[in-house]
N, C-alpha and C positions, 0 to 999 in steps of 0.2 A: 504494500500500500504506500509506504514511504517512498519507494523507488518510483512509483507511478506519479506521485506528487512532484518529485524532482524533475522527471522527464517532462511533465506537463508545464512546469514553471519555465524550463529552459526553452521548450518549443513554442510556448505561448506567453512570452513575458508581458505582453500588453494586458492579458487577462489577469496575470498574477500580480504584477507590480503596480498597475494603475488602480487607484481608488478615487472614485468620483461620487460625491454625495448627492449630485443632482442639484436642482434649483432650490436654493436656501437663502434665507436672509440672516444677517448677523450684525452684531454691534460693531465689530472691527474685522478687517481683513489683514492678514500678515503675508507679505510677499517676501519669500526667501531669496537670498542672493544666489548668484550662479545662473546658468542657463541663458546668458546674454540678454537678448531682447524679449524672449518669449514670455517670461514670467510677468514683467511689468505690463506687457501688452494684454495678457490675460486679465490682469488686475483692472486695467482700464475698461475692458469689456464688461466685467462684473460690476464695476462702479457705475457705468452708464446704464446697466440693467437694474440699478438701485438695490443691489445685493447687500450693500453696507454704505455707511456715510463716513467712516474713518478708516485710515490705512496706516499700517506700520510696515516700513521697509527694513529688512534685516540683512546683516552681513557686512563684515569688514571689507571695505573697498567697493562693494556692490550697492550698498544702501544709497549712497549719494547719486550714483548713476541711475538707479531705479527711480529715485525721487525726481530727478530731472526729466526722465522719460514720462513719468506720470504727469508732471506739471505741463510739459509740452503737449500732452494729449488731453489737457483740459481739467485735470484734477486740481482744485484749489490748494495751494501750499499749506494753508492753515489746517487742512484735514489730514496731513501726512506727518507722522512721527517717524523718527529714525532710531534704530538700534544698530549701531555701526561698530560693535566690538567683536561679535561672534565670528568664528572661523569654521565651525562645523555645524552639522545639523543639530547635534545635541546642544551646543552653545546657542544656536538660533532659538531653540525651544526654551531653554532656561532663561536667557536674557529677554526674549520677547514676552514670556509669561510674567516676568516682573512688571513690565509696562502694562500688560493686560490686567493684572491684579490692581495696579494703581488706578486704572481706568474703570475698574469694576465690571469688566467685560464678562458676559456669561455665555455668549455665542460668538464663535470666531471661525472665519474661513481661512484656510491655509492655501496659499497659491504657490505652486512649485511645478517642476516638470513632471509629466505623467509617470516616468520611470522612477522618480524619487518620491512619489506621493505616498506610498505605503509606509516607508520608513519615516518620512516627515510627520505624517499624521500620528503614527505610533509614538514618536518622541514627544509630541505636544500632549497627547493624551496621557502619557506616562508621567510627565513633569507637571501637568496642570489638570489633575483628575476632577477638580470641581468645575471646570469649564467644559462646555460642549464644543467640540471642534468638528469642522467639516472640511473636506478636501474638494477643491475645484481646480484641478491641474490644467496646465497648458498642454495642448496636444501637438506641439511642434515636434516633427519627426516621428510621429506615432506610426506611420506606415513603415513597415520593415524595408520596403524599397527605397525609402529616404535615408535610412541609417548611414549608408556608406557616404552619401553626399554631405551629410551633416556631421560626420565623425561621431556617431552616437553608439555604434555597436559596443565599443569598449565601455562607455558609461552605463549602458543598459545592463550588460553582464557583470559589471563591477558592483551593481546593487546587491547581488546575491551574497557575496562575502560580507558586504557592509551590513546587510540585514542580520546575518548570523553573528557578526562581531558585536553589533549593538545589543543583540539579545543576550549573548554570553557575557559581555563586559559591563553593560549598564542595566540589564534586566528589562530592556525595551522589547516586548514581544511583538512580532509583526502580525500576529493573529488576533 
């Protein structure tokens, strides 16, 4: 049974790695760093759909760039907070949750890449169990045919050891 799960996960990573909560509304949206332009673009889509009224951009080096992309796309600067110290998904969760608790957020949308969404959601749920988190990932490079053009194959398959590592080292269960 376990071998079947592994084979399925490797053959169909889109099904295993991607977690999308569907249409939801939340107090705040957290946009994780990395992924170049796709994550802020997805956040803008959700913002324009009125999924939330506030945004936190997260990640050392990426937060400023994401904030600028959001502003250029029409998000008012006063609605964007920055968490610009984190370097890992675990740190994204821990540092952003501090801000979310200060803001008394109860419902939060996590925006990241589709292949990173399972681990990101699991981290936020692990470190902020009192908050309801939702995943609304970017689907940039979702089609397997696009992976080689976007250099995604390595990123997609590196998620498996990262999921296992987070589970073993930090107790962050991917299930």
